[in-house]
C-alpha positions in Angstrom: -53.1 34.2 -183.1 -52.2 34.1 -179.4 -52.6 30.9 -177.4 -55.0 32.5 -174.9 -57.4 35.5 -175.3 -60.7 36.9 -174.2 -63.9 36.5 -176.2 -64.9 39.8 -177.8 -68.5 39.2 -177.0 -68.7 37.8 -173.5 -65.2 38.4 -172.2 -64.8 34.7 -171.3 -61.2 33.5 -171.3 -60.5 31.2 -174.2 -57.7 28.7 -174.9 -56.7 27.9 -178.4 -56.5 24.2 -177.7 -60.1 24.2 -176.6 -61.4 25.8 -179.8 -62.4 24.5 -183.2 -61.3 26.7 -186.0 -63.2 26.5 -189.3 -62.6 28.3 -192.6 -64.7 31.3 -193.4 -67.7 30.7 -195.7 -66.5 30.1 -199.3 -62.9 29.4 -198.3 -61.7 25.8 -199.1 -60.0 23.8 -196.4 -56.7 23.4 -198.3 -56.5 27.2 -198.5 -56.1 27.5 -194.7 -53.4 24.8 -194.5 -50.0 26.0 -193.4 -47.4 25.6 -196.2 -44.5 23.4 -195.1 -41.2 23.6 -197.1 -40.7 20.2 -198.8 -37.1 20.1 -197.6 -38.3 20.2 -194.0 -41.2 17.8 -194.5 -40.0 14.2 -194.1 -43.3 12.9 -195.3 -42.8 14.5 -198.7 -40.5 11.7 -199.9 -36.7 11.0 -199.9 -34.1 13.7 -199.6 -33.4 13.8 -203.3 -37.1 14.4 -204.1 -37.5 16.9 -201.4 -34.4 18.8 -202.6 -35.6 19.2 -206.1 -39.2 20.0 -205.1 -38.0 22.8 -202.8 -35.7 24.1 -205.6 -38.8 24.2 -207.9 -40.9 25.9 -205.3 -38.1 28.5 -204.9 -38.1 29.2 -208.6 -41.9 29.3 -209.3 -43.6 29.5 -205.9 -41.6 32.1 -203.9 -44.8 33.5 -202.3 -45.5 30.2 -200.5 -41.8 30.0 -199.3 -42.1 33.5 -198.0 -45.2 32.5 -195.9 -43.3 29.5 -194.6 -40.3 31.6 -193.7 -42.5 34.1 -191.8 -44.3 31.4 -190.0 -41.2 29.6 -188.6 -39.3 27.7 -191.2 -36.0 26.2 -189.8 -33.0 28.4 -190.6 -30.6 25.4 -190.2 -32.5 23.4 -192.7 -32.3 26.3 -195.0 -28.5 26.4 -194.5 -28.1 22.8 -195.5 -30.4 23.3 -198.5 -28.3 26.2 -199.7 -25.1 24.2 -199.1 -26.4 21.5 -201.4 -27.5 24.0 -204.0 -24.0 25.5 -204.1 -22.5 22.0 -204.4 -24.7 21.2 -207.3 -23.8 24.4 -209.0 -20.0 24.2 -208.6 -19.1 20.5 -208.6 -20.1 19.4 -212.2 -18.0 22.1 -213.9 -15.2 21.8 -211.4 -15.0 18.0 -211.9 -14.8 18.4 -215.7 -12.1 21.0 -215.4 -10.2 18.8 -213.0 -10.5 15.8 -215.3 -9.3 17.7 -218.3 -6.4 19.1 -216.4 -5.3 15.7 -215.1 -5.5 14.1 -218.5 -3.5 17.0 -220.0 -0.7 16.5 -217.4 -0.6 12.8 -217.8 -0.4 12.9 -221.6 2.2 15.7 -221.6 4.3 13.7 -219.2 4.1 10.7 -221.6 5.1 12.8 -224.6 8.1 14.4 -222.9 9.3 11.0 -221.6 9.5 12.2 -218.0 7.2 9.3 -216.8 5.2 9.4 -213.7 7.8 11.2 -211.7 6.5 14.5 -213.2 3.1 13.9 -211.5 4.6 15.1 -208.2 3.5 18.6 -209.0 0.0 17.3 -209.6 -0.6 17.3 -205.9 -0.3 21.1 -205.8 -2.7 21.4 -208.6 -5.2 19.1 -206.8 -4.9 21.2 -203.7 -5.5 24.4 -205.6 -8.5 22.9 -207.4 -10.0 21.8 -204.1 -9.4 25.2 -202.5 -11.1 27.0 -205.4 -14.0 24.6 -205.4 -14.7 24.9 -201.7 -14.1 28.6 -201.8 -16.8 29.2 -204.5 -19.2 27.0 -202.6 -18.6 28.8 -199.4 -18.8 32.1 -201.2 -22.4 31.4 -202.4 -23.5 30.7 -198.8 -21.6 33.7 -197.5 -23.2 36.0 -200.2 -26.7 34.9 -199.0 -25.7 35.6 -195.4 -24.3 39.1 -196.2 -27.4 39.9 -198.4 -29.6 38.9 -195.4 -27.6 41.1 -193.0 -27.6 44.2 -195.2 -31.3 43.7 -196.0 -32.1 43.6 -192.3 -30.2 46.9 -191.7 -31.9 48.5 -194.7 -35.3 47.4 -193.5 -34.5 48.7 -190.0 -33.7 52.1 -191.5 -36.9 52.1 -193.5 -38.9 51.3 -190.3 -39.5 47.6 -190.8 -38.5 45.0 -188.2 -37.9 41.7 -189.9 -35.8 39.1 -188.1 -32.5 38.0 -189.8 -33.7 34.4 -189.5 -36.6 35.2 -191.9 -34.5 37.0 -194.4 -31.9 34.2 -194.3 -34.5 31.5 -194.9 -36.0 33.5 -197.8 -32.6 34.0 -199.5 -31.7 30.3 -199.0 -34.9 28.8 -200.2 -35.3 31.1 -203.2 -31.9 30.0 -204.5 -33.5 27.3 -206.7 -32.8 29.1 -210.0 -29.0 28.8 -209.3 -29.3 25.2 -210.3 -29.5 26.3 -214.0 -25.8 27.2 -213.6 -25.0 23.5 -212.8 -24.9 22.7 -216.6 -21.2 21.9 -217.0 -19.1 24.5 -218.8 -22.3 26.2 -220.1 -24.4 27.3 -217.2 -21.8 29.6 -215.6 -21.4 31.5 -218.8 -24.9 31.5 -220.3 -27.0 31.8 -217.1 -25.1 34.3 -215.0 -27.2 37.4 -215.0 -30.5 35.6 -215.8 -30.0 33.3 -212.7 -29.0 36.2 -210.5 -32.0 38.4 -211.5 -34.4 35.4 -211.2 -33.2 34.7 -207.6 -33.5 38.4 -206.7 -37.0 38.6 -208.1 -38.1 35.5 -206.2 -36.7 36.8 -203.0 -38.5 40.1 -203.4 -41.8 38.3 -204.0 -41.3 36.1 -201.0 -40.4 39.0 -198.8 -43.3 41.2 -200.1 -46.1 38.7 -199.8 -44.8 36.5 -197.1 -43.7 38.8 -194.3 -45.3 41.2 -195.6 -43.2 44.2 -196.5 -44.0 46.9 -199.1 -42.6 46.0 -202.5 -40.4 49.1 -202.8 -38.8 48.4 -199.4 -38.1 44.8 -200.4 -36.4 46.0 -203.6 -34.2 48.5 -201.7 -33.4 45.9 -198.9 -32.4 43.0 -201.2 -30.4 45.2 -203.6 -28.5 46.9 -200.8 -25.7 44.3 -200.7 -25.1 44.3 -204.5 -25.2 48.1 -204.5 -22.6 48.3 -201.7 -20.3 45.7 -203.3 -20.6 47.3 -206.7 -19.8 50.8 -205.3 -16.7 49.4 -203.5 -15.5 47.6 -206.6 -16.0 50.7 -208.7 -14.0 52.8 -206.2 -11.2 50.3 -206.1 -11.1 50.0 -209.9 -10.9 53.8 -210.2 -8.1 54.1 -207.7 -6.2 51.3 -209.4 -6.6 52.8 -212.8 -5.6 56.2 -211.6 -2.5 54.8 -210.0 -1.6 52.9 -213.2 -2.0 56.1 -215.3 0.2 58.2 -213.1 3.1 59.8 -215.2 6.5 58.3 -214.7 9.0 61.0 -213.7 11.5 61.6 -216.5 15.3 61.4 -215.9 17.3 64.5 -215.5 18.2 66.2 -218.7 21.8 65.7 -219.9 24.1 68.3 -221.4 24.1 68.5 -225.2 27.3 68.2 -227.1 27.1 68.6 -230.9 23.5 67.6 -230.9 24.1 64.5 -228.8 23.4 63.9 -225.2 26.4 63.5 -222.9 26.4 62.3 -219.4 26.2 64.9 -216.7 29.5 66.1 -215.2 30.1 65.0 -211.6 32.4 66.8 -209.2 34.5 64.8 -206.7 35.4 66.4 -203.4 38.1 69.1 -203.9 38.5 68.4 -207.6 37.4 69.4 -211.0 34.3 68.1 -212.6 34.7 64.7 -214.1 34.1 64.3 -217.8 34.1 68.0 -218.2 36.3 69.6 -220.9 39.2 71.8 -219.7 39.1 75.5 -220.3 39.9 76.4 -223.9 39.6 72.7 -225.1 37.1 71.3 -227.5 34.9 68.6 -226.2 36.0 65.1 -227.3 33.9 63.4 -229.9 32.3 60.2 -228.6 
């Protein structure tokens, strides 16, 4: 609703701040209340409580999050929420793997009698572990950003103008189902496809009922990035397999002597072929 407008009956100029808006007959007051994302509402409790409440809303109430994204939810708050989701998903399993690896290195050093001096190489292992952990966390955030960008382009082609900010906020706040993968050593293997499909469906619902966008356009837009990535991966895999299956050129055939292969004769400059029998002589048996 604009801040200022003309009355449709008398044409008098009206200011929104000078009006009293009431719900239509039969509509409860709480149905007209603007939904505020719990992560952005400091009155909703502490940060831990607000985080898990937003994650639950993203998993079971995506429509409300879509309305909040369309009405001006903070994209920076959504970024920090998604960063915490990625940390919760990656760190438990990563910490267990790091602890197991450290214990294995310490016990193996004690068994072999090399003492603590062998732990010098552990620093490289720790650096590799930290790099992989941070890389996976950043990859989750980057995947949401790329999905939002490709969705914006797809919707633009389909005739819908949706700001990237709205798409980013939707993808970030509907990442709540990813927390299922936080179960150490179990979630990443048992909840992979289920979690991904759950997040995709929640984002489609939020975009369809929140912006709103026709459902089929939401599906096309949000699956554009996986389709592009899958196509590129299939092409690269095909090219790699084709290169691996290329026939190796066979070596030049050698002359046969008594059913056996003999090395080819070579001719030095101005001389007779080396290893070749003289005229009228029998070839020498090997």
